[in-house]
PAPA-395119 format. One record per residue (C-alpha): z, x, y; residue number from 1. Coordinates in Angstrom, 1 decimal. Layout:
BEGIN
rec c3=Z	c1=X	c2=Y	num=NUM $
...
***
This chain:
BEGIN
rec c3=5.2	c1=19.6	c2=75.5	num=1 $
rec c3=1.8	c1=20.8	c2=76.8	num=2 $
rec c3=-0.1	c1=18.0	c2=78.5	num=3 $
rec c3=-2.4	c1=18.5	c2=81.5	num=4 $
rec c3=-0.4	c1=17.5	c2=84.6	num=5 $
rec c3=-3.3	c1=17.4	c2=86.9	num=6 $
rec c3=-2.8	c1=14.7	c2=89.5	num=7 $
rec c3=-5.2	c1=11.8	c2=89.4	num=8 $
rec c3=-4.7	c1=10.9	c2=93.1	num=9 $
rec c3=-7.5	c1=12.0	c2=95.4	num=10 $
rec c3=-7.2	c1=15.6	c2=96.7	num=11 $
rec c3=-5.1	c1=15.7	c2=99.8	num=12 $
rec c3=-3.7	c1=12.2	c2=99.5	num=13 $
rec c3=-0.1	c1=11.8	c2=100.7	num=14 $
rec c3=0.7	c1=8.7	c2=98.5	num=15 $
rec c3=3.4	c1=9.5	c2=96.0	num=16 $
rec c3=3.1	c1=8.2	c2=92.4	num=17 $
rec c3=4.7	c1=8.7	c2=89.0	num=18 $
rec c3=1.9	c1=11.2	c2=88.2	num=19 $
rec c3=3.5	c1=13.6	c2=90.6	num=20 $
rec c3=6.5	c1=13.9	c2=88.2	num=21 $
rec c3=6.5	c1=16.6	c2=85.5	num=22 $
rec c3=6.0	c1=15.7	c2=81.9	num=23 $
rec c3=9.6	c1=16.2	c2=81.0	num=24 $
rec c3=10.8	c1=13.6	c2=83.5	num=25 $
rec c3=8.1	c1=11.1	c2=82.5	num=26 $
rec c3=9.1	c1=11.4	c2=78.9	num=27 $
rec c3=12.7	c1=10.6	c2=79.8	num=28 $
rec c3=11.4	c1=7.5	c2=81.5	num=29 $
rec c3=9.0	c1=6.5	c2=78.7	num=30 $
rec c3=11.8	c1=6.8	c2=76.1	num=31 $
rec c3=13.3	c1=3.6	c2=77.6	num=32 $
rec c3=10.2	c1=1.5	c2=76.8	num=33 $
rec c3=9.7	c1=-0.6	c2=73.8	num=34 $
rec c3=7.0	c1=0.2	c2=71.1	num=35 $
rec c3=4.6	c1=-2.4	c2=72.5	num=36 $
rec c3=5.1	c1=-1.3	c2=76.1	num=37 $
rec c3=4.2	c1=2.3	c2=75.1	num=38 $
rec c3=1.1	c1=1.0	c2=73.4	num=39 $
rec c3=0.1	c1=-0.7	c2=76.6	num=40 $
rec c3=0.8	c1=2.3	c2=78.8	num=41 $
rec c3=-1.6	c1=4.5	c2=76.6	num=42 $
rec c3=-4.4	c1=2.8	c2=78.4	num=43 $
rec c3=-3.3	c1=3.8	c2=81.9	num=44 $
rec c3=-4.7	c1=7.3	c2=82.0	num=45 $
rec c3=-5.5	c1=10.2	c2=79.6	num=46 $
rec c3=-2.2	c1=11.9	c2=80.6	num=47 $
rec c3=-0.1	c1=8.8	c2=79.9	num=48 $
rec c3=-2.0	c1=8.3	c2=76.7	num=49 $
rec c3=-0.9	c1=11.8	c2=75.5	num=50 $
rec c3=2.7	c1=11.3	c2=76.6	num=51 $
rec c3=3.0	c1=7.9	c2=75.0	num=52 $
rec c3=1.4	c1=9.2	c2=71.8	num=53 $
rec c3=3.9	c1=12.0	c2=71.7	num=54 $
rec c3=6.7	c1=9.4	c2=71.5	num=55 $
rec c3=4.8	c1=7.1	c2=69.1	num=56 $
rec c3=3.6	c1=9.7	c2=66.6	num=57 $
rec c3=6.5	c1=9.1	c2=64.2	num=58 $
rec c3=6.2	c1=5.3	c2=64.5	num=59 $
rec c3=2.5	c1=4.8	c2=63.8	num=60 $
rec c3=0.5	c1=5.2	c2=60.6	num=61 $
rec c3=-3.0	c1=6.6	c2=60.8	num=62 $
rec c3=-5.4	c1=4.7	c2=58.5	num=63 $
rec c3=-7.7	c1=7.3	c2=57.1	num=64 $
rec c3=-11.2	c1=6.0	c2=56.3	num=65 $
rec c3=-13.6	c1=7.5	c2=53.7	num=66 $
rec c3=-16.4	c1=7.9	c2=56.2	num=67 $
rec c3=-14.2	c1=10.3	c2=58.2	num=68 $
rec c3=-14.5	c1=12.8	c2=55.3	num=69 $
rec c3=-18.2	c1=13.2	c2=55.7	num=70 $
rec c3=-19.8	c1=15.5	c2=58.4	num=71 $
rec c3=-20.7	c1=15.4	c2=61.2	num=72 $
rec c3=-17.8	c1=13.1	c2=62.0	num=73 $
rec c3=-15.2	c1=14.7	c2=64.4	num=74 $
rec c3=-12.2	c1=12.5	c2=64.8	num=75 $
rec c3=-8.7	c1=12.6	c2=66.3	num=76 $
rec c3=-9.3	c1=15.8	c2=68.2	num=77 $
rec c3=-6.0	c1=17.4	c2=69.4	num=78 $
rec c3=-4.0	c1=14.7	c2=67.7	num=79 $
rec c3=-1.3	c1=15.4	c2=65.1	num=80 $
rec c3=-0.4	c1=12.4	c2=62.9	num=81 $
rec c3=2.7	c1=12.6	c2=60.7	num=82 $
rec c3=2.2	c1=9.4	c2=58.8	num=83 $
rec c3=-1.1	c1=8.8	c2=57.1	num=84 $
rec c3=-2.4	c1=6.1	c2=54.8	num=85 $
rec c3=-5.6	c1=6.2	c2=52.7	num=86 $
rec c3=-6.7	c1=3.3	c2=50.5	num=87 $
rec c3=-10.1	c1=3.5	c2=48.9	num=88 $
rec c3=-12.0	c1=2.5	c2=45.8	num=89 $
rec c3=-13.1	c1=6.1	c2=45.0	num=90 $
rec c3=-12.0	c1=9.5	c2=46.1	num=91 $
rec c3=-15.2	c1=11.6	c2=46.7	num=92 $
rec c3=-15.6	c1=15.2	c2=45.8	num=93 $
rec c3=-15.0	c1=17.8	c2=48.5	num=94 $
rec c3=-12.9	c1=15.4	c2=50.6	num=95 $
rec c3=-10.2	c1=18.1	c2=51.4	num=96 $
rec c3=-12.6	c1=20.4	c2=53.3	num=97 $
rec c3=-12.9	c1=18.1	c2=56.3	num=98 $
rec c3=-9.1	c1=17.4	c2=56.5	num=99 $
rec c3=-8.1	c1=20.7	c2=58.0	num=100 $
rec c3=-6.3	c1=21.2	c2=60.3	num=101 $
rec c3=-5.5	c1=17.4	c2=60.4	num=102 $
rec c3=-3.6	c1=17.6	c2=57.0	num=103 $
rec c3=-1.4	c1=20.4	c2=58.1	num=104 $
rec c3=0.8	c1=18.1	c2=60.3	num=105 $
rec c3=1.2	c1=15.2	c2=57.9	num=106 $
rec c3=4.7	c1=14.6	c2=56.6	num=107 $
rec c3=4.3	c1=11.2	c2=55.1	num=108 $
rec c3=1.3	c1=10.3	c2=52.9	num=109 $
rec c3=0.5	c1=7.0	c2=51.2	num=110 $
rec c3=-2.5	c1=7.1	c2=48.8	num=111 $
rec c3=-4.1	c1=4.3	c2=46.8	num=112 $
rec c3=-7.2	c1=5.1	c2=44.7	num=113 $
rec c3=-8.9	c1=2.6	c2=42.4	num=114 $
rec c3=-10.7	c1=5.6	c2=40.8	num=115 $
rec c3=-10.4	c1=9.4	c2=41.1	num=116 $
rec c3=-11.2	c1=12.3	c2=38.9	num=117 $
rec c3=-8.4	c1=14.7	c2=38.2	num=118 $
rec c3=-9.9	c1=17.8	c2=39.9	num=119 $
rec c3=-10.7	c1=16.1	c2=43.2	num=120 $
rec c3=-7.2	c1=14.5	c2=43.2	num=121 $
rec c3=-5.5	c1=17.9	c2=43.0	num=122 $
rec c3=-7.9	c1=19.4	c2=45.6	num=123 $
rec c3=-7.1	c1=16.6	c2=47.9	num=124 $
rec c3=-3.3	c1=16.8	c2=47.5	num=125 $
rec c3=-3.3	c1=20.6	c2=47.9	num=126 $
rec c3=-4.5	c1=20.1	c2=51.5	num=127 $
rec c3=-1.2	c1=18.3	c2=52.4	num=128 $
rec c3=1.1	c1=21.2	c2=52.0	num=129 $
rec c3=3.8	c1=19.9	c2=54.4	num=130 $
rec c3=4.1	c1=16.4	c2=53.0	num=131 $
rec c3=7.7	c1=15.4	c2=52.5	num=132 $
rec c3=7.2	c1=11.8	c2=51.4	num=133 $
rec c3=4.3	c1=10.9	c2=49.1	num=134 $
rec c3=3.2	c1=7.6	c2=47.5	num=135 $
rec c3=0.5	c1=8.0	c2=44.9	num=136 $
rec c3=-1.1	c1=5.1	c2=43.1	num=137 $
rec c3=-4.2	c1=5.8	c2=40.9	num=138 $
rec c3=-5.5	c1=2.9	c2=38.8	num=139 $
rec c3=-8.1	c1=5.0	c2=36.9	num=140 $
rec c3=-7.9	c1=8.8	c2=36.5	num=141 $
rec c3=-11.2	c1=10.2	c2=35.3	num=142 $
rec c3=-10.9	c1=13.4	c2=33.3	num=143 $
rec c3=-12.7	c1=16.5	c2=34.4	num=144 $
rec c3=-10.3	c1=19.3	c2=33.5	num=145 $
rec c3=-8.7	c1=19.7	c2=30.1	num=146 $
rec c3=-5.0	c1=18.9	c2=30.2	num=147 $
rec c3=-3.8	c1=22.6	c2=30.0	num=148 $
rec c3=-6.1	c1=23.6	c2=32.9	num=149 $
rec c3=-5.0	c1=20.6	c2=34.9	num=150 $
rec c3=-1.3	c1=21.5	c2=34.4	num=151 $
rec c3=-2.1	c1=25.1	c2=35.4	num=152 $
rec c3=-3.8	c1=23.8	c2=38.5	num=153 $
rec c3=-0.7	c1=21.8	c2=39.5	num=154 $
rec c3=1.3	c1=25.0	c2=39.9	num=155 $
rec c3=2.7	c1=25.3	c2=43.4	num=156 $
rec c3=1.3	c1=22.0	c2=44.6	num=157 $
rec c3=3.2	c1=19.9	c2=47.2	num=158 $
rec c3=5.9	c1=22.5	c2=47.9	num=159 $
rec c3=7.7	c1=20.4	c2=50.5	num=160 $
rec c3=7.7	c1=17.0	c2=48.8	num=161 $
rec c3=11.2	c1=15.4	c2=48.4	num=162 $
rec c3=10.5	c1=11.7	c2=48.1	num=163 $
rec c3=7.9	c1=10.5	c2=45.6	num=164 $
rec c3=6.5	c1=7.1	c2=44.6	num=165 $
rec c3=4.0	c1=7.4	c2=41.7	num=166 $
rec c3=2.4	c1=5.4	c2=39.0	num=167 $
rec c3=2.3	c1=7.4	c2=35.8	num=168 $
rec c3=0.0	c1=5.7	c2=33.3	num=169 $
rec c3=-1.6	c1=9.0	c2=32.4	num=170 $
rec c3=-0.1	c1=12.2	c2=30.8	num=171 $
rec c3=-1.8	c1=14.4	c2=33.4	num=172 $
rec c3=0.1	c1=12.6	c2=36.2	num=173 $
rec c3=3.3	c1=13.2	c2=34.3	num=174 $
rec c3=2.3	c1=16.9	c2=34.5	num=175 $
rec c3=2.0	c1=16.6	c2=38.3	num=176 $
rec c3=5.4	c1=14.9	c2=38.4	num=177 $
rec c3=6.9	c1=17.6	c2=36.3	num=178 $
rec c3=5.7	c1=20.2	c2=38.7	num=179 $
rec c3=7.4	c1=18.7	c2=41.8	num=180 $
rec c3=10.4	c1=17.1	c2=39.9	num=181 $
rec c3=13.0	c1=19.9	c2=40.6	num=182 $
rec c3=12.6	c1=19.4	c2=44.3	num=183 $
rec c3=12.8	c1=15.6	c2=44.4	num=184 $
rec c3=15.6	c1=13.8	c2=46.0	num=185 $
rec c3=14.0	c1=10.3	c2=45.7	num=186 $
rec c3=11.8	c1=9.1	c2=42.8	num=187 $
rec c3=10.2	c1=5.7	c2=42.3	num=188 $
rec c3=8.1	c1=5.9	c2=39.2	num=189 $
rec c3=6.1	c1=3.4	c2=37.1	num=190 $
rec c3=5.8	c1=4.4	c2=33.5	num=191 $
rec c3=4.1	c1=3.0	c2=30.4	num=192 $
rec c3=6.4	c1=3.2	c2=27.5	num=193 $
rec c3=4.2	c1=5.6	c2=25.5	num=194 $
rec c3=4.7	c1=8.4	c2=28.1	num=195 $
rec c3=8.5	c1=8.2	c2=28.2	num=196 $
rec c3=8.9	c1=11.3	c2=25.9	num=197 $
rec c3=6.9	c1=13.4	c2=28.4	num=198 $
rec c3=9.0	c1=12.0	c2=31.3	num=199 $
rec c3=12.1	c1=13.1	c2=29.6	num=200 $
rec c3=10.9	c1=16.7	c2=30.0	num=201 $
rec c3=11.0	c1=16.5	c2=33.8	num=202 $
rec c3=13.8	c1=18.4	c2=35.5	num=203 $
rec c3=15.3	c1=16.1	c2=38.0	num=204 $
rec c3=18.6	c1=17.8	c2=38.7	num=205 $
rec c3=18.5	c1=17.3	c2=42.5	num=206 $
rec c3=17.7	c1=13.6	c2=42.3	num=207 $
rec c3=19.9	c1=11.2	c2=44.4	num=208 $
rec c3=17.8	c1=8.0	c2=44.1	num=209 $
rec c3=15.8	c1=6.9	c2=41.0	num=210 $
rec c3=13.8	c1=3.7	c2=40.4	num=211 $
rec c3=12.2	c1=3.1	c2=37.0	num=212 $
rec c3=9.5	c1=0.5	c2=36.6	num=213 $
rec c3=8.7	c1=0.2	c2=32.9	num=214 $
rec c3=5.2	c1=-1.1	c2=32.2	num=215 $
rec c3=5.3	c1=-2.9	c2=28.9	num=216 $
rec c3=1.5	c1=-3.2	c2=28.6	num=217 $
rec c3=0.5	c1=-2.8	c2=24.9	num=218 $
rec c3=4.1	c1=-3.1	c2=23.7	num=219 $
rec c3=4.7	c1=-5.5	c2=20.7	num=220 $
rec c3=7.7	c1=-7.6	c2=21.7	num=221 $
rec c3=8.6	c1=-8.1	c2=18.1	num=222 $
rec c3=9.1	c1=-4.4	c2=17.4	num=223 $
rec c3=10.2	c1=-3.2	c2=20.8	num=224 $
rec c3=13.9	c1=-3.0	c2=19.7	num=225 $
rec c3=13.0	c1=-0.6	c2=17.0	num=226 $
rec c3=10.5	c1=1.5	c2=18.9	num=227 $
rec c3=11.9	c1=1.8	c2=22.4	num=228 $
rec c3=13.6	c1=5.2	c2=22.9	num=229 $
rec c3=16.8	c1=3.8	c2=24.4	num=230 $
rec c3=19.1	c1=6.5	c2=23.1	num=231 $
rec c3=16.8	c1=9.2	c2=24.5	num=232 $
rec c3=16.7	c1=7.5	c2=27.9	num=233 $
rec c3=20.5	c1=7.3	c2=28.0	num=234 $
rec c3=20.7	c1=11.0	c2=27.2	num=235 $
rec c3=18.1	c1=11.8	c2=29.9	num=236 $
rec c3=19.9	c1=9.8	c2=32.6	num=237 $
rec c3=23.4	c1=11.1	c2=31.7	num=238 $
rec c3=22.2	c1=14.6	c2=33.0	num=239 $
rec c3=21.6	c1=13.3	c2=36.5	num=240 $
rec c3=25.0	c1=13.9	c2=38.1	num=241 $
rec c3=23.9	c1=13.3	c2=41.7	num=242 $
rec c3=22.1	c1=9.9	c2=41.4	num=243 $
rec c3=23.8	c1=7.4	c2=43.7	num=244 $
rec c3=21.1	c1=4.8	c2=43.8	num=245 $
rec c3=19.4	c1=3.4	c2=40.7	num=246 $
rec c3=16.8	c1=0.6	c2=40.1	num=247 $
rec c3=15.3	c1=-0.6	c2=36.9	num=248 $
rec c3=12.4	c1=-3.1	c2=36.6	num=249 $
rec c3=11.2	c1=-4.5	c2=33.2	num=250 $
rec c3=9.4	c1=-7.7	c2=32.2	num=251 $
rec c3=11.3	c1=-8.3	c2=29.0	num=252 $
rec c3=13.6	c1=-6.5	c2=26.5	num=253 $
rec c3=16.9	c1=-6.9	c2=28.5	num=254 $
rec c3=18.8	c1=-4.3	c2=26.5	num=255 $
rec c3=17.1	c1=-1.6	c2=28.6	num=256 $
rec c3=19.4	c1=-2.5	c2=31.4	num=257 $
rec c3=22.3	c1=-1.1	c2=29.5	num=258 $
rec c3=21.0	c1=2.4	c2=30.3	num=259 $
rec c3=22.4	c1=2.1	c2=33.8	num=260 $
rec c3=25.8	c1=2.7	c2=32.4	num=261 $
rec c3=24.7	c1=6.3	c2=31.7	num=262 $
rec c3=25.0	c1=6.8	c2=35.5	num=263 $
rec c3=28.7	c1=6.1	c2=36.3	num=264 $
rec c3=28.3	c1=7.6	c2=39.8	num=265 $
rec c3=25.8	c1=5.0	c2=40.9	num=266 $
rec c3=26.9	c1=3.1	c2=44.0	num=267 $
rec c3=23.7	c1=1.0	c2=44.5	num=268 $
rec c3=22.1	c1=-0.8	c2=41.5	num=269 $
rec c3=18.9	c1=-3.0	c2=41.4	num=270 $
rec c3=17.8	c1=-4.8	c2=38.3	num=271 $
rec c3=14.7	c1=-6.9	c2=38.0	num=272 $
rec c3=13.0	c1=-8.8	c2=35.1	num=273 $
rec c3=11.9	c1=-12.0	c2=33.5	num=274 $
rec c3=14.3	c1=-13.6	c2=31.0	num=275 $
rec c3=13.6	c1=-17.3	c2=31.2	num=276 $
rec c3=15.0	c1=-18.4	c2=27.8	num=277 $
rec c3=18.2	c1=-16.4	c2=27.4	num=278 $
rec c3=21.7	c1=-16.5	c2=28.9	num=279 $
rec c3=21.7	c1=-13.9	c2=31.7	num=280 $
rec c3=25.3	c1=-12.7	c2=31.2	num=281 $
rec c3=24.0	c1=-10.4	c2=28.5	num=282 $
rec c3=21.9	c1=-8.6	c2=31.1	num=283 $
rec c3=24.7	c1=-7.3	c2=33.3	num=284 $
rec c3=27.1	c1=-5.8	c2=30.8	num=285 $
rec c3=26.4	c1=-2.4	c2=32.4	num=286 $
rec c3=28.0	c1=-3.2	c2=35.7	num=287 $
rec c3=31.5	c1=-3.4	c2=34.1	num=288 $
rec c3=31.1	c1=0.3	c2=33.2	num=289 $
rec c3=30.2	c1=1.4	c2=36.8	num=290 $
rec c3=33.4	c1=1.8	c2=38.7	num=291 $
rec c3=31.8	c1=3.2	c2=41.8	num=292 $
rec c3=29.2	c1=0.4	c2=42.1	num=293 $
rec c3=29.3	c1=-1.1	c2=45.6	num=294 $
rec c3=25.9	c1=-2.7	c2=46.1	num=295 $
rec c3=24.1	c1=-4.9	c2=43.5	num=296 $
rec c3=20.6	c1=-6.4	c2=43.9	num=297 $
rec c3=19.4	c1=-8.9	c2=41.3	num=298 $
rec c3=15.8	c1=-10.1	c2=41.1	num=299 $
rec c3=15.6	c1=-12.1	c2=37.8	num=300 $
rec c3=13.3	c1=-14.9	c2=36.7	num=301 $
rec c3=15.5	c1=-17.2	c2=34.6	num=302 $
rec c3=16.3	c1=-20.9	c2=34.1	num=303 $
rec c3=20.0	c1=-20.1	c2=33.7	num=304 $
rec c3=22.8	c1=-19.6	c2=36.3	num=305 $
rec c3=24.0	c1=-16.2	c2=37.3	num=306 $
rec c3=27.2	c1=-15.6	c2=35.3	num=307 $
rec c3=29.0	c1=-12.5	c2=34.1	num=308 $
rec c3=31.6	c1=-12.3	c2=31.4	num=309 $
rec c3=34.2	c1=-10.7	c2=33.8	num=310 $
rec c3=34.8	c1=-10.4	c2=37.5	num=311 $
rec c3=33.2	c1=-7.4	c2=39.3	num=312 $
rec c3=35.7	c1=-6.7	c2=42.2	num=313 $
rec c3=34.2	c1=-3.3	c2=43.1	num=314 $
rec c3=30.9	c1=-4.8	c2=44.4	num=315 $
rec c3=30.9	c1=-5.3	c2=48.2	num=316 $
rec c3=27.2	c1=-6.2	c2=48.7	num=317 $
rec c3=25.2	c1=-8.6	c2=46.6	num=318 $
rec c3=21.6	c1=-9.7	c2=46.9	num=319 $
rec c3=20.1	c1=-12.3	c2=44.5	num=320 $
rec c3=16.4	c1=-13.2	c2=44.5	num=321 $
rec c3=14.0	c1=-14.7	c2=41.9	num=322 $
rec c3=14.4	c1=-18.1	c2=40.2	num=323 $
rec c3=17.8	c1=-17.5	c2=38.7	num=324 $
rec c3=20.2	c1=-20.3	c2=39.7	num=325 $
rec c3=23.3	c1=-19.9	c2=41.8	num=326 $
rec c3=26.6	c1=-21.7	c2=41.4	num=327 $
rec c3=28.6	c1=-20.8	c2=44.4	num=328 $
rec c3=32.2	c1=-21.2	c2=43.0	num=329 $
rec c3=31.2	c1=-19.1	c2=39.9	num=330 $
rec c3=29.7	c1=-16.5	c2=42.3	num=331 $
rec c3=32.9	c1=-16.4	c2=44.3	num=332 $
rec c3=35.0	c1=-15.9	c2=41.2	num=333 $
rec c3=32.8	c1=-13.1	c2=39.9	num=334 $
rec c3=32.4	c1=-11.2	c2=43.2	num=335 $
rec c3=35.7	c1=-11.8	c2=45.0	num=336 $
rec c3=35.4	c1=-9.0	c2=47.6	num=337 $
rec c3=31.9	c1=-9.4	c2=49.0	num=338 $
rec c3=31.2	c1=-8.1	c2=52.6	num=339 $
rec c3=27.5	c1=-8.7	c2=52.4	num=340 $
rec c3=25.8	c1=-11.6	c2=50.6	num=341 $
rec c3=22.1	c1=-12.7	c2=50.4	num=342 $
rec c3=21.3	c1=-15.6	c2=48.1	num=343 $
rec c3=18.9	c1=-18.5	c2=47.7	num=344 $
rec c3=20.4	c1=-22.0	c2=47.0	num=345 $
rec c3=18.4	c1=-24.9	c2=45.8	num=346 $
rec c3=21.1	c1=-27.3	c2=46.6	num=347 $
rec c3=24.8	c1=-27.6	c2=47.2	num=348 $
rec c3=26.2	c1=-30.4	c2=45.0	num=349 $
rec c3=29.3	c1=-31.0	c2=47.2	num=350 $
rec c3=31.0	c1=-29.8	c2=50.4	num=351 $
rec c3=33.9	c1=-28.7	c2=48.2	num=352 $
rec c3=31.7	c1=-26.1	c2=46.4	num=353 $
rec c3=30.8	c1=-24.4	c2=49.6	num=354 $
rec c3=34.3	c1=-24.7	c2=51.0	num=355 $
rec c3=35.7	c1=-23.1	c2=47.9	num=356 $
rec c3=33.3	c1=-20.2	c2=47.9	num=357 $
rec c3=33.7	c1=-19.4	c2=51.6	num=358 $
rec c3=37.4	c1=-19.6	c2=51.4	num=359 $
rec c3=37.4	c1=-16.9	c2=48.7	num=360 $
rec c3=35.5	c1=-14.7	c2=51.1	num=361 $
rec c3=37.1	c1=-15.7	c2=54.4	num=362 $
rec c3=38.8	c1=-12.3	c2=54.9	num=363 $
rec c3=36.0	c1=-10.1	c2=53.6	num=364 $
rec c3=32.5	c1=-11.5	c2=54.3	num=365 $
rec c3=30.8	c1=-9.9	c2=57.3	num=366 $
rec c3=27.1	c1=-10.7	c2=56.8	num=367 $
rec c3=25.6	c1=-13.8	c2=55.1	num=368 $
rec c3=21.9	c1=-14.5	c2=54.5	num=369 $
rec c3=21.2	c1=-17.7	c2=52.7	num=370 $
rec c3=18.0	c1=-19.7	c2=51.9	num=371 $
rec c3=19.1	c1=-23.3	c2=51.9	num=372 $
rec c3=17.7	c1=-26.8	c2=52.8	num=373 $
rec c3=18.1	c1=-27.6	c2=56.4	num=374 $
rec c3=19.9	c1=-30.9	c2=55.7	num=375 $
rec c3=22.6	c1=-29.0	c2=53.7	num=376 $
rec c3=23.5	c1=-26.9	c2=56.8	num=377 $
rec c3=23.4	c1=-29.9	c2=59.0	num=378 $
rec c3=26.0	c1=-31.6	c2=56.8	num=379 $
rec c3=28.3	c1=-28.6	c2=56.2	num=380 $
rec c3=28.0	c1=-26.5	c2=59.4	num=381 $
rec c3=31.6	c1=-26.8	c2=60.3	num=382 $
rec c3=32.7	c1=-25.3	c2=56.9	num=383 $
rec c3=31.3	c1=-21.9	c2=58.0	num=384 $
rec c3=34.2	c1=-21.6	c2=60.4	num=385 $
rec c3=36.3	c1=-20.6	c2=57.4	num=386 $
rec c3=34.9	c1=-17.1	c2=57.7	num=387 $
rec c3=37.2	c1=-15.0	c2=59.8	num=388 $
rec c3=35.2	c1=-11.7	c2=59.8	num=389 $
rec c3=31.6	c1=-12.9	c2=59.9	num=390 $
rec c3=29.4	c1=-10.9	c2=62.2	num=391 $
rec c3=25.9	c1=-12.0	c2=61.2	num=392 $
rec c3=24.5	c1=-15.2	c2=59.6	num=393 $
rec c3=20.9	c1=-15.7	c2=58.6	num=394 $
rec c3=19.6	c1=-19.1	c2=57.6	num=395 $
rec c3=16.2	c1=-19.2	c2=55.8	num=396 $
rec c3=14.7	c1=-22.7	c2=55.8	num=397 $
rec c3=11.5	c1=-24.1	c2=54.2	num=398 $
rec c3=11.6	c1=-27.2	c2=56.3	num=399 $
rec c3=8.6	c1=-27.9	c2=58.5	num=400 $
rec c3=10.5	c1=-29.4	c2=61.4	num=401 $
rec c3=13.7	c1=-28.9	c2=63.3	num=402 $
rec c3=14.1	c1=-31.5	c2=66.0	num=403 $
rec c3=17.9	c1=-31.2	c2=66.5	num=404 $
rec c3=20.0	c1=-28.1	c2=66.9	num=405 $
rec c3=23.3	c1=-29.7	c2=67.7	num=406 $
rec c3=24.6	c1=-28.7	c2=64.2	num=407 $
rec c3=24.4	c1=-25.1	c2=65.3	num=408 $
rec c3=27.0	c1=-25.5	c2=68.0	num=409 $
rec c3=30.0	c1=-25.0	c2=65.7	num=410 $
rec c3=28.4	c1=-21.9	c2=64.2	num=411 $
rec c3=27.4	c1=-20.0	c2=67.4	num=412 $
rec c3=30.9	c1=-20.6	c2=68.7	num=413 $
rec c3=32.5	c1=-18.7	c2=65.9	num=414 $
rec c3=34.7	c1=-16.0	c2=67.5	num=415 $
rec c3=33.5	c1=-13.0	c2=65.5	num=416 $
rec c3=29.8	c1=-14.0	c2=65.2	num=417 $
rec c3=27.5	c1=-11.5	c2=66.9	num=418 $
rec c3=24.0	c1=-12.6	c2=65.6	num=419 $
rec c3=22.6	c1=-15.9	c2=64.3	num=420 $
rec c3=19.1	c1=-15.7	c2=62.7	num=421 $
rec c3=17.1	c1=-18.8	c2=61.9	num=422 $
rec c3=13.8	c1=-18.3	c2=60.0	num=423 $
rec c3=11.3	c1=-20.4	c2=58.3	num=424 $
rec c3=10.1	c1=-19.0	c2=55.0	num=425 $
rec c3=7.3	c1=-19.9	c2=52.6	num=426 $
rec c3=4.7	c1=-20.6	c2=55.3	num=427 $
rec c3=3.8	c1=-20.2	c2=58.9	num=428 $
rec c3=6.5	c1=-19.8	c2=61.5	num=429 $
rec c3=7.9	c1=-22.8	c2=63.2	num=430 $
rec c3=6.0	c1=-24.7	c2=65.9	num=431 $
rec c3=6.7	c1=-23.7	c2=69.5	num=432 $
rec c3=9.2	c1=-26.4	c2=70.1	num=433 $
rec c3=11.9	c1=-24.7	c2=67.9	num=434 $
rec c3=12.4	c1=-21.8	c2=70.3	num=435 $
rec c3=12.4	c1=-24.2	c2=73.1	num=436 $
rec c3=15.2	c1=-26.2	c2=71.4	num=437 $
rec c3=17.2	c1=-23.1	c2=70.8	num=438 $
rec c3=17.0	c1=-22.1	c2=74.4	num=439 $
rec c3=19.0	c1=-25.2	c2=75.3	num=440 $
rec c3=21.8	c1=-24.1	c2=73.0	num=441 $
rec c3=24.4	c1=-22.4	c2=75.1	num=442 $
rec c3=25.5	c1=-19.4	c2=73.0	num=443 $
rec c3=28.5	c1=-17.4	c2=74.1	num=444 $
rec c3=27.8	c1=-14.0	c2=75.5	num=445 $
rec c3=29.0	c1=-12.4	c2=72.3	num=446 $
rec c3=26.4	c1=-14.1	c2=70.1	num=447 $
rec c3=22.6	c1=-13.4	c2=70.1	num=448 $
rec c3=20.2	c1=-16.1	c2=68.7	num=449 $
rec c3=17.0	c1=-15.2	c2=66.9	num=450 $
rec c3=14.2	c1=-17.5	c2=65.7	num=451 $
rec c3=11.7	c1=-16.1	c2=63.3	num=452 $
rec c3=12.7	c1=-12.6	c2=64.3	num=453 $
rec c3=12.5	c1=-13.1	c2=68.1	num=454 $
rec c3=15.5	c1=-13.4	c2=70.4	num=455 $
rec c3=15.5	c1=-16.7	c2=72.3	num=456 $
rec c3=17.6	c1=-18.1	c2=75.1	num=457 $
rec c3=19.9	c1=-16.5	c2=77.7	num=458 $
rec c3=23.5	c1=-16.0	c2=76.8	num=459 $
rec c3=26.2	c1=-17.2	c2=79.1	num=460 $
***
């Protein structure tokens, strides 16, 4: 690394300081500092600023501003940012001219434009030839080029991109996606239903992770079953032999979830939707046809309980969010081999329900994250000792006060527990007295205690 090593001590001074050390040694020292310590040390001297930035460059995001694209602004001299974000209402013409050589070093780019014309967008993107990860959200794409000329201009664009998040509500953006598709490893795409036929033309043979967000705007719910190209989507997905992670998001029309069964090699599945008035067991028929499935995330808005027709023993990690109701004994019967569980419980009817569920997972569960009323844990804390392999427990509470932590004693003393996290959700963090209360709790050396993300107390 080339940084000026000129000493900042007065000429001839005999006082030794860290500035006498070469850059390589200082970098080894600085690598032991935390993120915020490095931020502080950037203010010590220009040399320290350069050294700290060298270590921080992959951990900070540069927020690009539109006024930076207009001369005679000269910004970030001699700085190479790898992660850049640009959010603006309108992308001006000629923006790319002022980005060189800044754009040549960017590897991760996050773009959100309320409005952009197609020609300026391509010109802007072409400046970032070394971008590997791109997020592109354009609310309104204004036409300047005819579609054939636009597709022709897309040739060779973004040659290094491998991970793409894009909102495709326009056919031209589908053309951009089609150009980079063969190189993609990860794709998160929002599609309006009318452009699905053009999406099926994309060559995604190298894809390992796919997330489909189906925008149902303009779709007639009464005719969707006859007009949705489900069979074509199944055929398209069945060609993706390398996809191991799949997510599908849709507001209604639950049969679309069945297309996941076209990907039998999927190990991680996420499903999300709103189905308030129907039994949800119909939604998850696909999981019984996915023998390699290990992780399942469910984000469903429904008045019904989560219930499947048959057990799913292959799933080892389960995350459930949304308004869907959870009945713990049913969950334990359906997913008997869980190692990781994250759920939200409105209430626990009886201690027996919790005891039954935890006893089913006593020899498998290693991580548990649960949103639950504080009083429920206070009453049932001892039951958690059933878990023989538990390493991490997270309690998410909505309660405003916690004036007593005695109920935690039986939990932190669990032999295998390494981390206990206590968080308040749905509002501001707890008042200052909560960390003070937790500091009085004597945790064994093997267990770390966290409140709202911060470690508190001294072990031992």
